[in-house]
N, CA, C and O of each residue as an XYZ file, in Angstrom:
492
protein
N      52.241     51.775     11.406
C      53.215     50.769     11.032
C      53.010     49.529     11.896
O      52.904     49.628     13.119
N      52.957     48.384     11.269
C      52.701     47.133     11.976
C      53.956     46.654     12.698
O      55.066     46.804     12.187
N      53.780     46.083     13.878
C      54.897     45.492     14.607
C      54.976     43.993     14.358
O      55.843     43.315     14.911
N      54.081     43.474     13.535
C      54.060     42.049     13.206
C      55.182     41.736     12.220
O      55.226     42.318     11.136
N      56.105     40.809     12.583
C      57.204     40.489     11.678
C      56.762     39.699     10.439
O      57.525     39.602      9.478
N      55.560     39.140     10.437
C      55.046     38.358      9.315
C      54.746     39.293      8.143
O      53.904     40.183      8.266
N      55.428     39.100      7.005
C      55.270     39.979      5.859
C      54.455     39.348      4.746
O      54.321     39.945      3.678
N      53.925     38.199      4.952
C      53.198     37.511      3.897
C      51.867     38.193      3.633
O      51.226     38.709      4.549
N      51.459     38.189      2.365
C      50.166     38.798      2.054
C      49.068     37.766      1.865
O      47.908     38.127      1.671
N      49.419     36.479      1.918
C      48.427     35.409      1.775
C      48.404     34.552      3.037
O      49.443     34.311      3.651
N      47.218     34.097      3.417
C      47.066     33.222      4.573
C      47.632     31.843      4.258
O      47.294     31.244      3.236
N      48.492     31.343      5.136
C      49.051     29.998      4.972
C      48.249     29.013      5.807
O      47.808     29.320      6.915
N      48.072     27.819      5.244
C      47.355     26.761      5.955
C      48.225     25.508      6.027
O      49.123     25.296      5.212
N      47.926     24.689      7.032
C      48.623     23.408      7.219
C      47.724     22.273      6.746
O      46.652     22.070      7.315
N      48.129     21.531      5.726
C      47.330     20.374      5.307
C      47.216     19.362      6.443
O      48.102     19.255      7.290
N      46.120     18.630      6.443
C      45.919     17.604      7.464
C      46.737     16.367      7.105
O      46.850     16.005      5.934
N      47.307     15.722      8.124
C      48.151     14.547      7.888
C      47.410     13.437      7.162
O      47.983     12.743      6.322
N      46.121     13.269      7.495
C      45.352     12.190      6.863
C      44.906     12.541      5.437
O      44.411     11.677      4.713
N      45.078     13.795      5.039
C      44.752     14.240      3.678
C      45.882     15.131      3.165
O      45.701     16.341      3.027
N      47.046     14.543      2.881
C      48.195     15.363      2.472
C      48.009     15.989      1.087
O      47.260     15.485      0.250
N      48.706     17.085      0.878
C      48.793     17.706     -0.445
C      50.118     17.253     -1.035
O      51.182     17.545     -0.490
N      50.047     16.533     -2.161
C      51.265     16.061     -2.815
C      51.765     17.115     -3.790
O      50.985     17.765     -4.487
N      53.084     17.269     -3.824
C      53.731     18.208     -4.727
C      54.621     17.387     -5.664
O      55.594     16.771     -5.230
N      54.275     17.386     -6.946
C      55.062     16.688     -7.965
C      56.003     17.724     -8.577
O      55.561     18.656     -9.249
N      57.298     17.553     -8.338
C      58.302     18.523     -8.772
C      58.928     18.138    -10.096
O      59.259     16.976    -10.333
N      59.085     19.136    -10.957
C      59.795     18.942    -12.214
C      60.671     20.163    -12.429
O      60.172     21.276    -12.594
N      61.965     19.953    -12.428
C      62.883     21.067    -12.623
C      64.159     20.552    -13.243
O      64.260     19.381    -13.611
N      65.127     21.428    -13.356
C      66.413     21.061    -13.947
C      67.080     19.984    -13.086
O      67.518     20.253    -11.968
N      67.150     18.778    -13.615
C      67.816     17.685    -12.922
C      67.041     17.091    -11.767
O      67.622     16.358    -10.966
N      65.737     17.376    -11.643
C      64.993     16.773    -10.541
C      63.573     16.447    -10.966
O      62.954     17.142    -11.773
N      63.091     15.375    -10.394
C      61.689     14.981    -10.520
C      61.388     14.145     -9.297
O      62.095     13.178     -9.013
N      60.354     14.505     -8.576
C      60.054     13.802     -7.333
C      58.641     14.139     -6.879
O      58.035     15.098     -7.357
N      58.121     13.337     -5.948
C      56.824     13.603     -5.341
C      57.053     13.786     -3.848
O      57.551     12.890     -3.167
N      56.679     14.967     -3.347
C      56.880     15.307     -1.942
C      55.561     15.773     -1.345
O      54.546     15.831     -2.039
N      55.576     16.102     -0.079
C      54.365     16.584      0.602
C      54.516     18.056      0.961
O      55.600     18.522      1.312
N      53.398     18.778      0.864
C      53.386     20.181      1.260
C      53.383     20.279      2.781
O      52.616     19.588      3.452
N      54.230     21.127      3.315
C      54.216     21.424      4.746
C      53.156     22.483      5.032
O      52.400     22.374      5.997
N      53.110     23.507      4.183
C      52.103     24.563      4.283
C      51.837     25.095      2.880
O      52.606     24.850      1.951
N      50.728     25.830      2.742
C      50.250     26.220      1.414
C      49.498     27.534      1.508
O      48.795     27.789      2.485
N      49.649     28.371      0.480
C      48.876     29.611      0.373
C      48.669     29.918     -1.103
O      49.179     29.203     -1.965
N      47.925     30.977     -1.396
C      47.774     31.404     -2.787
C      49.094     31.896     -3.366
O      49.258     31.941     -4.585
N      50.032     32.263     -2.504
C      51.309     32.796     -2.961
C      52.409     31.771     -3.135
O      53.410     32.037     -3.801
N      52.229     30.571     -2.527
C      53.287     29.583     -2.643
C      53.078     28.393     -1.730
O      52.022     28.221     -1.122
N      54.123     27.571     -1.654
C      54.037     26.331     -0.898
C      55.351     26.081     -0.168
O      56.431     26.319     -0.708
N      55.242     25.596      1.075
C      56.400     25.118      1.818
C      56.477     23.619      1.627
O      55.505     22.905      1.875
N      57.624     23.139      1.189
C      57.788     21.723      0.857
C      58.807     21.107      1.805
O      59.919     21.613      1.954
N      58.416     20.013      2.441
C      59.322     19.250      3.286
C      60.019     18.234      2.389
O      59.369     17.382      1.785
N      61.351     18.329      2.305
C      62.086     17.492      1.356
C      63.268     16.820      2.035
O      63.853     17.363      2.972
N      63.616     15.621      1.547
C      64.806     14.945      2.083
C      66.070     15.718      1.695
O      66.059     16.545      0.783
N      67.137     15.430      2.398
C      68.377     16.176      2.205
C      68.986     16.061      0.813
O      69.839     16.875      0.459
N      68.579     15.079      0.013
C      69.190     15.000     -1.312
C      68.782     16.169     -2.209
O      69.227     16.255     -3.354
N      67.942     17.064     -1.698
C      67.570     18.260     -2.451
C      68.489     19.435     -2.136
O      68.174     20.575     -2.477
N      69.622     19.168     -1.488
C      70.567     20.247     -1.190
C      71.090     20.928     -2.445
O      71.587     22.052     -2.379
N      70.981     20.252     -3.597
C      71.493     20.862     -4.824
C      70.532     21.908     -5.407
O      70.848     22.538     -6.416
N      69.377     22.094     -4.789
C      68.470     23.145     -5.246
C      69.129     24.498     -5.066
O      69.779     24.759     -4.054
N      68.956     25.344     -6.049
C      69.500     26.691     -5.975
C      68.390     27.670     -5.632
O      67.261     27.547     -6.106
N      68.732     28.639     -4.803
C      67.805     29.722     -4.524
C      67.491     30.417     -5.849
O      68.388     30.627     -6.666
N      66.261     30.764     -6.057
C      65.759     31.435     -7.263
C      65.678     30.517     -8.483
O      65.453     30.996     -9.595
N      65.857     29.207     -8.297
C      65.711     28.258     -9.401
C      64.239     28.153     -9.783
O      63.379     28.034     -8.911
N      63.945     28.197    -11.082
C      62.582     28.055    -11.597
C      62.239     26.566    -11.629
O      63.014     25.756    -12.137
N      61.071     26.209    -11.081
C      60.627     24.811    -11.136
C      59.175     24.768    -11.585
O      58.444     25.754    -11.489
N      58.782     23.615    -12.071
C      57.391     23.373    -12.434
C      56.864     22.306    -11.492
O      57.545     21.318    -11.217
N      55.643     22.509    -10.998
C      55.074     21.555    -10.054
C      53.640     21.222    -10.445
O      52.957     21.989    -11.124
N      53.216     20.064     -9.996
C      51.798     19.706    -10.033
C      51.378     19.583     -8.578
O      51.986     18.844     -7.804
N      50.336     20.312     -8.216
C      49.819     20.292     -6.854
C      48.604     19.379     -6.839
O      47.608     19.651     -7.510
N      48.685     18.295     -6.073
C      47.599     17.323     -5.979
C      46.835     17.578     -4.686
O      47.248     17.155     -3.606
N      45.707     18.283     -4.821
C      44.860     18.592     -3.670
C      44.003     17.386     -3.319
O      43.596     16.644     -4.214
N      43.719     17.172     -2.038
C      42.918     16.011     -1.635
C      41.433     16.196     -1.940
O      40.956     17.306     -2.176
N      40.726     15.076     -1.926
C      39.266     15.112     -2.054
C      38.787     15.389     -3.458
O      39.323     14.852     -4.427
N      37.771     16.233     -3.564
C      37.078     16.471     -4.834
C      37.724     17.552     -5.687
O      37.173     17.918     -6.725
N      38.866     18.068     -5.283
C      39.519     19.149     -6.020
C      40.505     18.584     -7.038
O      41.124     17.543     -6.814
N      40.637     19.283     -8.152
C      41.445     18.811     -9.273
C      42.913     19.212     -9.087
O      43.212     20.312     -8.621
N      43.824     18.303     -9.457
C      45.247     18.624     -9.456
C      45.486     19.769    -10.439
O      44.785     19.891    -11.443
N      46.486     20.610    -10.140
C      46.791     21.684    -11.076
C      48.294     21.870    -11.225
O      49.083     21.525    -10.346
N      48.654     22.423    -12.363
C      50.056     22.689    -12.691
C      50.368     24.146    -12.350
O      49.546     25.040    -12.554
N      51.568     24.360    -11.829
C      52.003     25.718    -11.495
C      53.506     25.824    -11.752
O      54.224     24.826    -11.819
N      53.941     27.048    -11.890
C      55.375     27.329    -11.959
C      55.727     28.159    -10.733
O      54.899     28.896    -10.197
N      56.969     28.020    -10.306
C      57.394     28.773     -9.147
C      58.898     28.935     -9.086
O      59.642     28.374     -9.891
N      59.324     29.718     -8.106
C      60.743     29.979     -7.876
C      61.055     29.618     -6.431
O      60.304     29.967     -5.520
N      62.166     28.919     -6.225
C      62.606     28.596     -4.878
C      63.084     29.899     -4.235
O      64.085     30.481     -4.653
N      62.355     30.344     -3.215
C      62.644     31.634     -2.594
C      63.317     31.496     -1.237
O      63.919     32.446     -0.736
N      63.214     30.331     -0.656
C      63.741     30.186      0.700
C      64.152     28.744      0.924
O      63.441     27.810      0.552
N      65.293     28.584      1.530
C      65.721     27.275      1.985
C      65.792     27.410      3.496
O      66.689     28.051      4.043
N      64.811     26.780      4.164
C      64.605     27.033      5.588
C      65.226     26.001      6.488
O      66.299     25.465      6.212
N      64.524     25.732      7.578
C      64.994     24.852      8.638
C      65.382     23.480      8.092
O      64.713     22.935      7.213
N      66.466     22.935      8.625
C      66.916     21.609      8.214
C      67.224     20.765      9.433
O      67.691     21.258     10.460
N      66.948     19.477      9.292
C      67.386     18.498     10.279
C      68.349     17.580      9.545
O      68.725     17.861      8.407
N      68.749     16.497     10.172
C      69.628     15.558      9.476
C      68.919     14.881      8.316
O      69.561     14.457      7.355
N      67.594     14.775      8.399
C      66.848     14.038      7.381
C      66.073     14.915      6.417
O      65.886     14.527      5.264
N      65.607     16.103      6.852
C      64.717     16.906      6.024
C      65.105     18.382      6.012
O      65.777     18.884      6.913
N      64.658     19.050      4.960
C      64.781     20.504      4.859
C      63.436     21.073      4.452
O      62.630     20.381      3.830
N      63.185     22.330      4.799
C      61.947     22.996      4.420
C      62.274     24.028      3.350
O      63.096     24.918      3.570
N      61.631     23.910      2.191
C      61.897     24.764      1.041
C      60.654     25.573      0.711
O      59.556     25.022      0.635
N      60.816     26.870      0.516
C      59.702     27.740      0.155
C      59.708     28.008     -1.335
O      60.717     28.444     -1.890
N      58.577     27.747     -1.986
C      58.439     27.999     -3.422
C      57.352     29.053     -3.615
O      56.215     28.869     -3.180
N      57.707     30.150     -4.264
C      56.748     31.213     -4.571
C      56.143     30.920     -5.942
O      56.865     30.751     -6.925
N      54.801     30.860     -5.997
C      54.143     30.634     -7.280
C      54.362     31.841     -8.187
O      54.226     32.986     -7.757
N      54.703     31.571     -9.449
C      54.816     32.634    -10.447
C      53.727     32.503    -11.504
O      53.437     33.458    -12.225
N      53.124     31.316    -11.596
C      52.075     31.096    -12.597
C      51.167     29.951    -12.163
O      51.626     28.841    -11.897
N      49.868     30.242    -12.098
C      48.833     29.237    -11.824
C      47.663     29.586    -12.723
O      47.294     30.755    -12.838
N      47.074     28.581    -13.363
C      45.892     28.816    -14.188
C      44.688     29.188    -13.340
O      44.689     28.965    -12.129
N      43.647     29.760    -13.969
C      42.469     30.205    -13.214
C      41.757     29.083    -12.459
O      41.326     29.293    -11.325
N      41.623     27.895    -13.058
C      40.953     26.772    -12.394
C      41.777     26.290    -11.198
O      41.223     25.980    -10.144
N      43.097     26.230    -11.365
C      43.971     25.840    -10.263
C      43.883     26.812     -9.111
O      43.817     26.402     -7.952
N      43.882     28.105     -9.421
C      43.780     29.134     -8.385
C      42.435     29.047     -7.659
O      42.363     29.227     -6.443
N      41.379     28.769     -8.414
C      40.042     28.645     -7.829
C      39.989     27.451     -6.869
O      39.509     27.586     -5.744
N      40.480     26.282     -7.307
C      40.461     25.098     -6.445
C      41.372     25.277     -5.225
O      41.040     24.822     -4.131
N      42.518     25.939     -5.413
C      43.417     26.196     -4.290
C      42.732     27.090     -3.259
O      42.868     26.860     -2.057
N      42.007     28.093     -3.708
C      41.284     28.978     -2.796
C      40.191     28.221     -2.040
O      39.997     28.448     -0.846
N      39.479     27.326     -2.723
C      38.463     26.493     -2.058
C      39.122     25.661     -0.963
O      38.615     25.584      0.156
N      40.257     25.036     -1.290
C      40.972     24.202     -0.327
C      41.441     25.030      0.876
O      41.253     24.624      2.023
N      42.046     26.182      0.614
C      42.539     27.040      1.691
C      41.388     27.468      2.596
O      41.519     27.444      3.820
N      40.272     27.858      2.007
C      39.121     28.277      2.818
C      38.576     27.134      3.674
O      38.127     27.369      4.796
N      38.608     25.906      3.164
C      38.186     24.749      3.962
C      39.075     24.600      5.194
O      38.587     24.342      6.295
N      40.388     24.765      4.999
C      41.306     24.610      6.125
C      41.229     25.789      7.090
O      41.445     25.614      8.289
N      40.927     26.976      6.595
C      40.730     28.120      7.488
C      39.546     27.844      8.419
O      39.605     28.129      9.615
N      38.470     27.286      7.855
C      37.292     26.952      8.679
C      37.616     25.883      9.724
O      36.949     25.800     10.754
N      38.642     25.062      9.460
C      39.065     24.022     10.413
C      40.177     24.530     11.333
O      40.776     23.750     12.075
N      40.453     25.833     11.284
C      41.467     26.468     12.131
C      42.861     25.887     11.895
O      43.606     25.638     12.843
N      43.209     25.671     10.619
C      44.506     25.106     10.243
C      45.435     26.170      9.674
O      46.269     25.870      8.820
N      45.301     27.411     10.137
C      46.150     28.485      9.643
C      47.443     28.585     10.441
O      47.512     28.141     11.587
N      48.465     29.171      9.826
C      49.733     29.434     10.493
C      49.741     30.914     10.834
O      49.535     31.760      9.963
N      49.974     31.218     12.062
C      50.000     32.619     12.512
C      51.335     33.230     12.279
O      51.541     34.402     12.595
């Protein structure tokens, strides 16, 4: 039995500040472009301004993930699984992917592997 409290099954990476991953959100009553705080094959952590307090846990949303460089943007669906740390200006929201096309998953894996090689993983 593992003593590691981390229960995630996918490696999370931190996008580089000079090459952000943009998250285009489309859901019930919301549309916005935000930046990914962290990213994995299983989902994305999104840093959002406080006006997103109306998000509901388990709300289904549709997103477009805009990867930097030579990788193609892809559409995904997800569920808000976690509403995390908040400051006066920002909150961290966890979205679990429920649907990604094969090309999107392939490009996301290429991107994640690039960041793993740059030691941009979250332990």
